C-alpha positions in Angstrom: -10.1 21.1 -8.3 -8.1 21.2 -11.9 -8.0 17.7 -13.7 -4.9 18.6 -15.4 -2.3 16.1 -14.4 1.9 16.8 -15.3 2.8 13.4 -17.5 6.3 11.9 -17.8 7.6 9.2 -19.7 6.8 5.8 -19.4 9.2 4.3 -16.8 10.1 1.1 -14.6 11.6 1.1 -11.3 14.5 -1.3 -10.7 14.6 -0.3 -6.9 16.4 3.2 -6.8 16.9 3.3 -10.5 14.5 4.5 -12.9 14.6 3.0 -16.4 13.0 4.5 -19.6 12.6 4.3 -23.1 14.6 1.6 -24.5 16.0 0.6 -21.3 12.5 -0.5 -19.9 12.5 -4.1 -21.5 13.9 -6.6 -19.1 12.9 -9.8 -18.8 13.1 -10.8 -15.0 12.7 -8.7 -12.0 14.8 -8.9 -8.7 12.2 -10.8 -6.7 12.1 -13.4 -9.6 15.6 -13.7 -9.7 16.1 -14.5 -6.1 13.0 -16.6 -5.7 13.5 -18.9 -8.7 15.4 -21.7 -7.8 15.5 -23.5 -11.1 18.7 -23.1 -13.4 22.4 -23.4 -12.8 23.5 -24.0 -8.9 25.4 -20.7 -9.1 22.9 -19.0 -7.1 24.7 -20.9 -4.2 27.2 -18.3 -4.7 25.4 -15.4 -5.3 22.5 -15.3 -3.0 25.0 -14.0 0.1 25.4 -11.0 -1.9 21.8 -10.4 -2.4 21.4 -10.0 1.6 23.2 -7.2 1.5 21.3 -5.6 -1.3 18.1 -6.6 0.6 19.8 -4.9 4.1 20.3 -1.9 1.8 16.8 -1.4 1.2 15.7 -1.7 4.8 18.4 0.9 5.2 17.1 3.3 2.5 13.3 2.9 3.5 13.9 3.0 7.5 16.0 6.5 6.4 13.7 8.0 3.9 10.7 7.3 6.2 12.1 7.4 9.7 10.5 11.0 10.1 7.3 10.7 8.6 4.3 11.8 10.4 1.6 10.0 11.6 0.4 8.0 8.3 -2.6 6.2 6.7 -1.8 3.3 3.7 -4.3 3.3 1.4 -4.7 0.4 -1.0 -6.6 0.1 -4.3 -6.5 -0.9 -7.9 -3.9 0.6 -10.3 -6.5 -0.1 -13.1 -8.9 2.4 -11.7 -9.3 5.1 -14.5 -9.3 8.7 -13.9 -13.1 8.9 -15.4 -14.2 6.1 -12.8 -16.1 7.0 -9.9 -13.6 5.4 -7.6 -11.0 7.5 -8.7 -12.6 10.3 -7.5 -13.5 8.8 -4.2 -9.8 8.0 -3.8 -9.1 11.9 -4.4 -11.4 12.8 -1.6 -10.4 10.4 0.9 -6.7 11.5 0.2 -8.1 14.8 1.1 -9.7 14.2 4.1 -6.9 12.4 5.7 -4.6 15.1 4.8 -7.1 17.5 6.6 -7.3 15.3 9.6 -3.4 15.7 9.7 -2.2 12.3 8.5 0.0 11.6 5.6 -0.9 9.4 3.3 1.2 6.1 1.7 0.1 4.2 -1.1 2.1 2.0 -3.6 2.8 4.7 -5.4 1.2 3.6 -8.8 -1.3 4.7 -11.0 -5.2 4.3 -10.7 -7.0 4.5 -7.3 -3.2 4.7 -5.6 -2.8 7.9 -8.0 -6.1 9.6 -7.0 -5.1 9.2 -3.2 -2.0 10.6 -3.6 -3.5 13.4 -5.9 -6.1 14.3 -3.2 -3.6 14.6 -0.5 -1.3 16.5 -1.9 -3.8 18.9 -3.4 -5.0 19.1 0.4 -1.6 20.1 1.4 -0.6 17.0 3.1 2.2 14.7 2.9 1.7 12.5 -0.1 4.0 8.9 -0.2 4.7 6.4 -2.6 6.2 3.4 -2.0 6.9 1.4 -5.6 8.0 -1.8 -6.7 9.9 -3.0 -9.3 7.6 -5.1 -11.8 8.0 -6.7 -15.1 6.0 -4.1 -16.9 6.5 -0.4 -16.7 4.7 1.8 -13.8 6.7 4.1 -12.4 5.7 6.8 -9.3 2.6 8.7 -10.2 3.1 12.5 -10.3 1.2 13.4 -7.0 4.0 11.6 -4.9 5.9 14.0 -2.6 8.3 11.6 -1.0 8.7 8.1 -3.2 11.0 5.2 -2.5 11.1 2.4 -5.0 12.0 -1.1 -3.7 13.2 -4.3 -5.3 11.7 -6.8 -3.2 8.0 -7.1 -2.1 8.8 -8.2 1.7 11.0 -5.3 2.6 8.1 -2.9 0.7 5.5 -4.6 3.0 7.5 -4.0 5.9 7.7 0.0 5.4 3.8 -0.2 4.8 3.0 -1.6 8.2 5.7 -0.1 10.2 5.1 3.7 9.1 1.1 3.5 9.2 -1.3 3.6 11.7 -4.2 2.3 9.8 -5.0 0.5 6.2 -7.8 1.4 4.0 -8.5 -0.9 0.9 -10.3 0.8 -1.8 -11.7 -1.7 -4.4 -8.5 -3.7 -5.9 -7.2 -6.7 -7.1 -5.0 -9.4 -6.1 -2.2 -6.7 -4.5 -4.9 -4.9 -2.4 -5.8 -8.5 -1.2 -2.5 -9.8 -0.3 -1.9 -6.6 1.7 -5.3 -6.7 3.1 -5.0 -10.5 4.6 -1.2 -9.3 5.6 -2.4 -6.7 8.1 -5.3 -8.9 9.4 -2.8 -11.5 10.0 -0.1 -9.1 12.1 -3.3 -7.7 13.7 -4.7 -10.8 14.8 -1.6 -12.4 16.0 -0.9 -9.1 17.8 2.1 -8.2 15.9 1.1 -4.5 15.7 -1.6 -3.2 18.0 -4.3 -0.7 17.3 -4.2 -1.0 13.6 -8.1 -0.9 12.0 -8.3 -2.1 8.8 -11.3 -0.4 6.9 -12.9 -1.8 3.3 -14.0 1.2 1.5 -17.1 0.3 -0.7 -19.7 -2.1 0.6 -20.8 -3.2 -2.4 -17.3 -4.1 -3.6 -16.1 -5.8 -0.2 -19.6 -7.2 1.1 -19.0 -11.0 -0.7 -15.6 -11.1 1.1 -16.9 -9.9 4.2 -19.8 -12.3 4.0 -17.8 -15.0 3.2 -15.4 -14.9 6.2 -18.5 -14.5 8.4 -20.5 -17.3 6.7 -17.5 -19.9 5.9 -14.3 -19.2 7.6 -15.8 -17.9 11.1 -18.8 -20.7 10.9 -16.3 -23.4 10.7 -14.0 -22.2 13.2 -11.2 -21.1 11.2 -11.5 -17.7 13.2 -12.9 -16.4 16.3 -15.9 -13.9 16.4 -13.3 -11.3 17.6 -11.4 -11.7 14.2 -14.6 -10.7 12.3 -14.6 -7.4 14.0 -11.3 -6.4 12.5 -12.8 -5.6 9.4 -14.7 -2.3 9.2 -16.9 -1.8 6.1 -17.9 1.4 5.2 -19.3 3.8 2.1 -18.7 6.9 4.2 -15.3 8.9 3.9 -16.2 10.7 7.2 -16.8 7.2 8.8 -13.4 5.8 7.7 -11.4 9.0 8.9 -13.4 8.5 12.6 -12.0 4.9 12.8 -8.6 5.9 11.7 -8.7 9.1 14.3 -10.2 6.9 17.1 -7.5 4.3 16.8 -4.7 6.9 16.6 -5.9 8.2 19.6 -6.3 5.2 21.6 -2.6 4.1 20.5 -1.6 7.9 21.6 -3.3 7.7 24.9 -1.7 4.3 25.7 1.7 5.4 24.9 
């Protein structure tokens, strides 16, 4: 595999709008302006109009992803360097999922997300990135084949869940943890079914798993079956097997 990457200017996404160079300097994001209630009361008059923008994001996402084949969402840190071992793991994982017949969906950013998109694209798979407007520039990585940029996190989260058959979490930070527990909550409450959640990297995730077992489960905050929703592994073939088994079970039931 070649290590060359097509670079592009630093950019920031404002929904479907791409901002580059001097236009990237914005002090607030759309999400922030929606959720921050401080300041003048003119928000009373502007929020109803924001509903139309939110509606448009859902329509745009549904339209872009409606014909996506069976897909797996992979999360991981945007801070993972290209020379880090976790980057190569993500690259191999993306390739293995593509070879198993799955499209991959990531947050579309750099780091582990780029690695997964890259591995999938190099293997001839369908590589999808769902970006988000942030106060610092990020932009979709160059290995995304289909990219959709969102202003609102809650719209983006809906797309991750709706168009995925599984979640795989590579080592990551708050964003990865947020999506992880969102998925677990939806599976636990049966809002989604046959949806495996794989934690890839035992040395990274074992502490979290142990805390859920020894503190959350032992204190009765979750049940034994809830702990079974998490699958820890260091093996790419094992992760793909879990995804395949769940997808087959879902297909047989439908």
